[in-house]
C-alpha positions as CSV (number, residue, x, y, z in Angstrom):
1,M,130.5,133.4,92.6
2,K,128.0,131.0,91.1
3,F,124.9,129.8,93.1
4,I,123.0,126.7,92.0
5,Y,119.3,127.1,93.1
6,H,117.5,123.9,93.8
7,H,114.2,123.8,95.7
8,R,114.8,125.7,98.9
9,R,118.6,125.2,99.1
10,I,121.4,127.0,97.4
11,Y,124.6,125.2,96.5
12,C,127.9,127.1,96.3
13,A,129.3,125.5,93.1
14,D,132.4,127.8,92.7
15,I,133.9,127.4,96.1
16,F,134.1,123.7,96.6
17,P,134.7,120.7,94.4
18,L,131.6,118.6,93.6
19,S,132.8,115.7,95.9
20,K,133.0,118.0,98.9
21,Q,130.2,120.5,98.1
22,L,128.8,122.2,101.1
23,F,125.2,123.5,101.1
24,L,123.5,126.5,102.5
25,H,120.6,126.5,104.9
26,D,117.1,127.5,103.9
27,V,116.7,130.4,101.4
28,S,115.1,132.5,104.2
29,I,118.3,132.3,106.2
30,L,120.2,133.7,103.2
31,L,117.7,136.5,102.9
32,R,118.3,137.5,106.5
33,Y,122.0,138.1,105.7
34,N,123.1,141.6,104.9
35,K,122.6,142.8,101.3
36,K,126.4,143.3,101.0
37,T,127.0,139.6,100.8
38,P,130.8,138.8,100.4
39,D,132.0,136.4,97.8
40,I,132.6,133.8,100.5
41,L,129.8,133.5,103.0
42,P,130.5,133.1,106.7
43,A,130.8,129.6,108.0
44,S,127.6,129.9,110.0
45,F,125.7,129.7,106.8
46,L,127.4,126.4,105.8
47,L,126.4,123.0,107.0
48,Q,128.8,120.1,107.4
49,D,130.5,118.4,104.5
50,T,127.9,116.2,102.8
51,S,130.5,113.4,102.5
52,M,130.5,113.1,106.3
53,L,127.5,110.8,106.5
54,I,126.3,109.2,109.7
55,L,125.4,105.6,109.1
56,P,122.6,103.8,111.1
57,E,125.2,101.7,112.8
58,R,126.9,104.8,114.0
59,L,123.7,106.2,115.3
60,K,122.9,103.0,117.2
61,E,126.4,103.2,118.7
62,Y,125.8,106.7,119.9
63,S,122.4,105.8,121.3
64,D,123.8,102.8,123.2
65,K,126.6,104.9,124.6
66,L,124.2,107.5,125.7
67,A,122.1,104.8,127.5
68,D,125.2,103.5,129.3
69,C,126.3,107.0,130.3
70,L,122.8,107.8,131.8
71,E,122.7,104.5,133.7
72,E,126.2,105.1,135.1
73,G,125.4,108.7,136.0
74,H,128.1,110.2,133.6
75,F,126.0,113.2,132.6
76,E,128.9,115.3,131.2
77,E,129.8,112.5,128.8
78,A,126.2,112.0,127.9
79,K,125.8,115.7,127.2
80,Q,128.7,115.5,124.7
81,L,126.8,112.9,122.7
82,L,123.7,115.0,122.2
83,P,124.9,116.9,119.0
84,H,125.4,113.5,117.3
85,I,121.8,112.2,118.0
86,S,118.4,113.6,117.0
87,Y,116.2,114.7,119.9
88,M,113.7,112.1,119.0
89,R,116.3,109.4,119.4
90,V,117.5,111.0,122.7
91,A,113.9,110.9,123.9
92,T,113.6,107.2,123.0
93,V,116.7,106.5,125.1
94,L,115.5,108.5,128.0
95,N,112.1,106.8,127.8
96,E,113.8,103.5,128.3
97,A,116.4,104.7,130.9
98,P,115.9,104.4,134.7
99,K,113.3,107.0,135.6
100,I,115.5,108.2,138.5
101,V,118.2,109.6,136.2
102,V,116.0,111.3,133.6
103,L,115.1,114.5,135.6
104,P,118.7,115.1,136.9
105,F,120.0,114.7,133.4
106,L,117.5,117.3,132.0
107,E,118.5,119.6,134.8
108,F,122.1,119.2,133.9
109,I,121.9,120.0,130.1
110,D,121.0,123.3,128.5
111,K,117.4,124.4,128.9
112,A,116.9,124.5,125.1
113,Q,118.1,120.9,124.8
114,A,115.8,119.8,127.6
115,A,112.9,121.5,126.0
116,H,113.5,119.8,122.7
117,I,113.7,116.4,124.4
118,L,110.6,117.0,126.4
119,S,108.8,117.8,123.1
120,E,109.6,114.4,121.8
121,L,108.8,112.4,125.0
122,P,105.4,110.7,125.5
123,L,103.0,113.3,126.8
124,E,102.3,111.5,130.1
125,F,106.1,111.2,130.8
126,A,106.8,114.8,129.9
127,A,103.9,115.9,132.1
128,Y,105.2,113.8,134.9
129,L,108.7,115.4,134.6
130,L,107.3,118.9,134.6
131,A,105.1,118.2,137.6
132,E,108.2,116.8,139.5
133,E,110.2,119.9,138.6
134,V,107.4,122.5,139.3
135,Q,109.0,123.5,142.6
136,G,112.4,124.0,140.9
137,K,113.6,126.7,138.6
138,N,113.6,124.8,135.4
139,A,109.9,123.8,134.7
140,A,108.7,127.2,133.5
141,A,111.9,127.7,131.5
142,W,111.5,124.4,129.7
143,L,107.8,124.9,129.1
144,A,108.5,128.4,127.6
145,L,110.8,126.9,125.0
146,I,108.4,124.1,124.0
147,P,106.2,124.9,121.0
148,P,102.9,126.1,122.3
149,R,100.9,123.4,120.5
150,I,102.9,120.6,122.2
151,A,102.9,122.5,125.5
152,V,99.1,122.5,125.5
153,D,99.1,118.7,124.9
154,I,101.5,118.2,127.8
155,L,99.7,120.4,130.2
156,A,96.5,118.5,129.5
157,H,98.1,115.6,131.3
158,V,99.0,117.7,134.4
159,K,96.8,118.2,137.4
160,E,94.8,121.4,137.3
161,E,96.6,123.0,140.3
162,T,100.0,122.2,138.9
163,R,98.9,123.4,135.4
164,D,97.8,126.8,136.7
165,T,101.1,127.2,138.6
166,L,103.1,126.4,135.4
167,I,101.1,128.8,133.2
168,A,101.3,131.6,135.8
169,S,105.1,131.3,135.8
170,L,105.5,131.6,132.0
171,P,106.4,134.8,130.2
172,K,103.4,136.8,129.3
173,E,103.6,136.3,125.5
174,V,104.1,132.5,125.9
175,A,101.3,132.2,128.4
176,E,99.0,134.0,126.0
177,N,99.9,131.7,123.2
178,V,99.3,128.6,125.3
179,L,95.9,129.9,126.6
180,A,95.0,130.9,123.0
181,L,95.5,127.3,121.8
182,S,93.9,125.7,124.8
183,I,90.5,127.1,124.0
184,Y,90.2,124.7,121.0
185,G,88.9,121.3,121.9
186,E,89.9,117.9,120.7
187,G,88.8,117.3,117.1
188,M,89.3,120.9,116.1
189,V,92.2,121.9,113.8
190,G,92.8,125.0,115.9
191,A,94.2,122.7,118.6
192,E,96.8,121.4,116.1
193,M,97.9,124.7,114.6
194,S,101.2,126.5,115.0
195,L,101.5,130.2,115.8
196,D,104.9,130.3,114.0
197,Y,104.3,131.9,110.6
198,L,105.0,134.9,108.4
199,A,102.2,137.5,107.9
200,I,102.7,140.8,106.1
201,P,100.4,143.8,105.8
202,A,98.8,144.6,102.4
203,G,100.1,147.7,100.6
204,K,103.8,146.9,100.9
205,T,106.1,146.6,97.9
206,V,108.1,143.5,97.2
207,S,111.3,145.3,98.1
208,E,109.9,146.3,101.5
209,V,108.8,142.7,102.2
210,L,112.3,141.4,101.3
211,D,113.8,143.8,103.7
212,A,111.4,142.6,106.4
213,V,112.2,138.9,105.7
214,R,115.9,139.6,106.2
215,T,115.1,140.8,109.8
216,I,113.0,137.8,110.9
217,P,114.5,135.9,113.9
218,S,116.4,132.6,113.2
219,S,114.0,130.8,115.6
220,L,111.1,131.3,113.1
221,T,111.1,128.0,111.1
222,H,107.9,128.1,109.1
223,T,109.0,130.6,106.4
224,G,108.1,128.8,103.2
225,Y,105.0,131.0,102.7
226,L,104.2,134.6,103.4
227,Y,100.5,135.4,104.1
228,V,99.1,138.8,103.2
229,V,96.6,140.3,105.6
230,D,94.6,143.5,105.9
231,S,94.5,145.8,108.9
232,K,92.2,143.5,110.8
233,K,94.4,140.4,110.1
234,R,92.0,139.0,107.6
235,L,93.7,136.7,105.1
236,Q,94.0,138.3,101.6
237,G,96.5,136.2,99.8
238,V,99.7,134.1,99.9
239,L,103.0,133.8,98.1
240,S,106.0,131.6,98.5
241,L,109.6,132.8,99.0
242,R,110.5,131.7,95.5
243,E,107.7,133.9,94.1
244,L,108.9,136.8,96.2
245,L,112.5,136.5,95.0
246,S,111.5,136.4,91.3
247,A,109.0,139.3,91.6
248,D,109.6,142.9,90.5
249,P,110.9,144.7,93.7
250,K,108.8,147.8,92.8
251,K,105.5,146.0,92.6
252,K,102.9,146.0,95.3
253,I,102.6,142.7,97.1
254,E,99.0,142.5,96.1
255,K,100.0,142.3,92.4
256,V,102.2,139.2,92.9
257,M,100.3,137.3,95.6
258,N,97.9,134.4,95.0
259,I,94.3,135.3,96.0
260,N,93.0,131.7,95.8
261,V,94.2,130.4,99.1
262,F,93.2,127.0,100.5
263,A,92.6,127.7,104.2
264,A,91.1,125.7,107.1
265,R,88.6,126.9,109.7
266,V,89.5,126.6,113.3
267,N,86.8,124.0,114.0
268,D,87.5,121.8,110.9
269,D,88.4,118.2,111.5
270,P,92.2,118.0,111.8
271,I,92.4,114.6,110.1
272,D,90.6,116.0,107.0
273,I,93.0,118.9,106.8
274,A,96.0,116.6,107.3
275,E,94.8,114.4,104.5
276,R,94.5,117.4,102.2
277,I,98.0,118.6,103.1
278,R,99.3,115.2,102.2
279,S,97.3,114.7,99.0
280,R,98.1,118.2,97.7
281,H,101.8,118.1,98.8
282,L,101.5,121.3,100.7
283,K,104.1,122.6,103.2
284,M,101.4,124.3,105.4
285,I,97.8,125.5,105.4
286,P,96.7,128.7,107.0
287,V,94.0,128.5,109.7
288,V,91.4,131.2,109.9
289,T,88.4,132.1,112.0
290,H,84.8,132.3,110.6
291,S,85.5,136.0,110.0
292,N,88.6,135.0,107.9
293,V,91.1,136.3,110.5
294,L,94.4,134.5,110.2
295,V,95.3,132.8,113.6
296,G,97.8,130.1,112.7
297,V,99.1,127.4,110.3
298,V,99.0,123.6,110.1
299,T,102.4,122.4,108.9
300,A,103.2,119.3,106.9
301,E,105.1,117.9,109.9
302,A,102.0,118.3,112.1
303,A,99.8,116.7,109.4
304,M,102.1,113.7,109.2
305,E,102.0,113.3,113.0
306,L,98.2,113.5,112.9
307,L,97.9,110.9,110.2
308,S,100.4,108.5,111.8
309,Y,98.5,108.9,115.2
310,E,95.2,108.2,113.5
311,L,96.6,105.1,111.8
312,A,98.1,103.8,115.0
313,E,94.8,104.4,116.8
314,N,92.9,102.5,114.1
315,L,95.2,99.6,114.2
316,A,95.4,99.5,118.0
317,G,91.6,99.4,118.1
318,I,91.2,96.4,115.8
319,G,91.0,94.0,118.7
320,G,88.6,96.2,120.5
321,A,90.9,96.7,123.5
322,G,93.8,98.9,124.6
323,A,93.1,101.8,122.3
324,I,95.6,104.5,121.6
325,E,94.5,106.5,124.7
326,E,96.3,103.9,126.8
327,S,100.1,104.2,126.8
328,F,102.9,102.6,128.8
329,F,102.4,105.3,131.5
330,T,98.7,104.7,131.9
331,P,98.0,103.6,135.5
332,P,96.9,99.9,135.9
333,R,93.4,100.9,137.1
334,A,92.8,103.1,134.1
335,A,94.2,100.5,131.8
336,V,91.7,97.9,133.2
337,G,88.9,100.4,132.7
338,M,89.9,100.8,129.0
339,R,90.3,97.1,128.2
340,L,87.8,95.3,130.4
341,P,84.5,96.6,128.8
342,W,85.5,95.3,125.4
343,M,86.5,91.9,126.9
344,V,83.1,91.7,128.6
345,F,81.4,92.6,125.3
346,N,83.4,89.9,123.5
347,V,82.3,87.3,126.1
348,F,78.6,87.9,125.3
349,L,79.3,88.0,121.6
350,N,81.1,84.6,121.8
351,L,78.1,83.1,123.7
352,A,76.5,82.7,120.2
353,A,79.3,80.4,119.1
354,V,79.1,78.5,122.4
355,S,75.3,77.9,122.0
356,I,75.9,76.6,118.4
357,I,78.5,74.1,119.6
358,A,76.2,73.0,122.4
359,G,73.6,72.2,119.7
360,F,75.9,69.6,118.2
361,E,76.6,67.9,121.5
362,D,75.4,64.5,120.1
363,T,77.6,64.7,117.1
364,I,80.7,65.5,119.2
365,A,79.8,62.7,121.7
366,K,79.8,60.1,118.9
367,A,83.1,61.3,117.4
368,A,85.1,63.2,120.0
369,I,88.0,63.7,117.5
370,L,85.9,66.2,115.7
371,A,86.6,68.8,118.4
372,A,90.3,68.6,117.8
373,F,90.1,70.2,114.4
374,L,87.7,73.0,115.4
375,P,90.3,75.5,116.8
376,M,92.2,75.5,113.5
377,I,89.0,76.3,111.5
378,T,87.9,79.2,113.8
379,D,91.4,80.6,114.4
380,M,92.4,80.5,110.7
381,G,89.2,82.4,109.9
382,G,90.0,85.0,112.5
383,N,93.6,85.4,111.3
384,V,92.6,85.9,107.6
385,G,89.8,88.3,108.6
386,I,92.2,90.5,110.7
387,Q,94.6,90.5,107.7
388,A,92.0,91.9,105.4
389,L,90.6,94.2,108.1
390,S,94.1,95.8,108.7
391,V,94.5,96.5,105.0
392,S,91.1,98.1,104.7
393,I,91.4,100.3,107.8
394,R,94.9,101.4,106.9
395,S,93.8,102.3,103.4
396,I,90.8,104.3,104.8
397,A,93.0,106.0,107.4
398,L,95.6,107.1,104.9
399,G,93.0,108.3,102.4
400,E,94.0,105.6,99.8
401,A,90.5,104.3,99.7
402,R,87.1,106.1,99.9
403,L,83.7,104.9,101.0
404,G,82.7,104.7,97.4
405,D,85.4,102.0,96.9
406,Y,83.3,99.4,98.7
407,W,82.5,97.4,95.5
408,R,86.1,97.5,94.4
409,A,87.1,96.1,97.8
410,L,84.4,93.4,97.6
411,R,85.5,92.2,94.2
412,K,89.1,92.0,95.3
413,E,88.3,90.1,98.5
414,I,86.1,87.6,96.7
415,V,89.0,86.7,94.4
416,V,91.6,86.6,97.2
417,G,89.1,84.7,99.4
418,V,88.5,82.0,96.8
419,M,92.2,81.5,96.1
420,N,93.2,81.5,99.8
421,G,90.3,79.3,100.7
422,I,91.1,76.6,98.1
423,A,94.8,76.6,99.0
424,L,94.4,76.5,102.8
425,G,91.4,74.2,102.6
426,Y,93.3,71.7,100.5
427,L,96.3,71.8,102.8
428,F,94.2,71.3,106.0
429,G,92.2,68.6,104.4
430,V,95.3,66.6,103.5
431,I,96.7,67.1,107.0
432,A,93.4,65.9,108.5
433,Y,93.3,62.8,106.2
434,F,96.8,61.7,107.2
435,M,96.1,62.3,110.9
436,E,92.9,60.2,110.9
437,Q,93.2,58.1,107.7
438,N,89.6,59.2,106.9
439,I,89.0,60.8,103.5
440,I,85.5,62.1,104.4
441,L,86.8,63.8,107.5
442,G,89.6,65.3,105.4
443,I,87.1,66.7,102.9
444,I,84.8,68.1,105.6
445,T,87.6,69.9,107.5
446,G,89.1,71.2,104.3
447,T,85.7,72.5,103.1
448,A,84.8,74.1,106.4
449,L,88.2,75.9,106.5
450,A,87.9,77.0,102.9
451,V,84.5,78.5,103.4
452,N,85.4,80.1,106.7
453,V,88.5,81.7,105.1
454,F,86.5,83.0,102.2
455,V,83.8,84.6,104.5
456,A,86.4,86.0,106.9
457,G,88.4,87.7,104.1
458,V,85.3,89.2,102.4
459,L,83.9,90.5,105.8
460,G,87.3,91.8,106.9
461,G,87.8,93.7,103.7
462,T,84.4,95.2,103.4
463,L,83.0,95.7,106.9
464,P,85.1,98.8,107.6
465,F,83.6,100.6,104.6
466,L,80.0,99.8,105.8
467,I,80.7,100.8,109.4
468,K,82.5,104.0,108.4
469,R,79.5,104.9,106.2
470,M,77.3,104.5,109.3
471,G,79.5,107.1,111.0
472,K,81.1,104.7,113.5
473,D,84.7,103.9,114.1
474,P,85.5,100.7,112.1
475,A,88.6,99.9,114.2
476,M,86.7,99.6,117.4
477,I,83.7,97.8,116.1
478,T,84.8,95.6,113.2
479,G,87.2,93.4,115.2
480,P,84.7,91.9,117.7
481,I,82.0,91.5,115.1
482,L,84.4,89.9,112.6
483,T,85.8,87.3,115.1
484,T,82.3,86.4,116.3
485,I,80.9,85.9,112.7
486,T,83.9,83.8,111.7
487,A,83.6,81.7,114.8
488,I,79.9,81.1,114.2
489,T,80.4,80.4,110.5
490,G,83.2,78.0,111.1
491,V,81.4,76.1,113.8
492,T,78.1,75.9,111.9
493,I,79.6,74.7,108.6
494,Y,82.0,72.2,110.2
495,F,79.7,70.5,112.6
496,G,76.8,70.7,110.1
497,L,78.8,68.7,107.6
498,C,80.0,66.4,110.3
499,T,76.4,65.7,111.3
500,I,75.4,64.9,107.7
501,F,78.3,62.6,107.1
502,L,78.6,61.2,110.6
503,F,78.0,57.7,109.3
504,A,81.2,57.9,107.2
505,I,83.3,59.4,110.0
506,V,82.4,57.0,112.8
507,K,83.6,53.5,112.1
């Protein structure tokens, strides 16, 4: 029997024709199987025919049907659809379903399925469901099956009394894992690590380690790397399953492991670690204490979640209101508390623009039509600035740009600002001319818009770098500052030019 090894999967080339080739699970699953592997492996090792693809339209059909079944209370039919839809998609459907049917449906399906779905739901909603079920028999069972890292996040949104009740009802080992992770505060990578990893004691041979890998439970998913530890669980080295398979079975594991291990400390910034996982294309990074004791791992999946969350937080904060801490389930009073302070701050910032407009009262009184073009000038500056701001914040959040790239960003935005300013200024000037049949007014409005677009683009593209260098959050601060500056710039230039050339505007 011929196996084709590619990355972490093994293809059985001799059993099936190429068009209907089935593929094996992860290499670690094959290692768990008995050494006396028959020529034809049992069906449990084989996934479905790769020619049986599920298209997006089919997935949408399943999702729509699940939503209909839930709304009509047909739980048995809905349960039959679960194998065809990812848990994330199921969670999305449940999140949009009538709240009254969600808990009964979770009680109806298997506990493992319910736990998977709860893991994908918004934290506030998952916490609400667990709190509602706390008097029933399912809450503790569900929580015990949820990964500890996610369980800690959910429990953080549960009232303290209910949280203590839930933790007390968990199996001892699960409760210890949850409590072990809960000691790490927000902003510490320890709070984001998984306790699901492979560690082997130093001094073993490759053959002994292979035998041990064959016995690991199927529920253990993070098996890409094996970490070698001493008697005090201090990290000594690491090797991948691929390296383990190709090593001499008689050699000691210390002879084949890599001693240069990139590890994170429990109090490191999780975003920094996530960026390193992404940039180095790692599957996971071990997390150690200050005494080098291995306590967990941060997986690539967790890293991508952290980075996407960080990006969403940055983009949500551009307007200075409704940050990522607010969700659909945030109570109205709490939502007002998050949004209102920024709106009040914006009111005082915009008083500067109001005072400038008041200073040109005489000019406006002599040519009231001038006020008609002001919204376009200020709004266009804000729009262009937000565009540039979004690009810069996204690039910083994803690690594409560093603080040292400020001058590169400045050069780019100068070029883009000049080109956009000329194009938009010319367009608006022509429109103003045809509206009022006044060439001077057309030139003034076009010039004011062009300058404002240029200033907004340069500020939007470079301010995040300056604010980040100051140690502040560019998403929360840059938006209000940018809109205020563009408003002041637009008003000053526009009414300043109008005042100078008022004789040519007023006929």
